[in-house]
ZAMARGU-4260 file (C-alpha; in steps of 0.2 Angstrom, whole numbers, plus 5000, padded with zeros to 4 digits):
<rodrens>
0) 4646/4922/4804 | 4632/4915/4795 | 4617/4905/4801 | 4624/4888/4798 | 4641/4892/4806
5) 4632/4899/4822 | 4621/4884/4823 | 4636/4872/4821 | 4647/4882/4834 | 4632/4881/4846
10) 4630/4863/4844 | 4648/4860/4847 | 4649/4871/4862 | 4633/4863/4869 | 4641/4845/4867
15) 4658/4850/4874 | 4649/4859/4889 | 4639/4843/4893 | 4654/4833/4892 | 4664/4844/4904
20) 4649/4844/4916 | 4649/4825/4916 | 4668/4824/4919 | 4668/4837/4932 | 4653/4829/4941
25) 4662/4812/4940 | 4678/4818/4946 | 4671/4830/4959 | 4678/4845/4950 | 4666/4859/4953
30) 4676/4871/4943 | 4675/4860/4927 | 4657/4856/4930 | 4653/4875/4931 | 4664/4878/4916
35) 4653/4865/4907 | 4637/4874/4912 | 4643/4890/4905 | 4649/4883/4889 | 4633/4874/4886
40) 4623/4890/4889 | 4635/4899/4877 | 4631/4885/4864 | 4612/4888/4866 | 4614/4906/4863
45) 4624/4903/4848 | 4611/4891/4841 | 4598/4904/4844 | 4608/4918/4835 | 4609/4906/4821
50) 4590/4903/4821 | 4587/4922/4821 | 4599/4925/4807 | 4590/4911/4797 | 4573/4920/4800
55) 4580/4938/4796 | 4594/4935/4785 | 4613/4933/4788 | 4616/4952/4786 | 4611/4956/4804
</rodrens>
């Protein structure tokens, strides 16, 4: 994937993860809340990978 694709996927995963956390917290669903935490973390990593690709080039 390219830099932009990684950044977009990361932003989407972060947003969906935050939504899952909020819904899980509101409904008392610890599993959904934790799933949201994991997805938000995944999104942050994807965005970081996008930034690294931008700095080093998409060929890594």
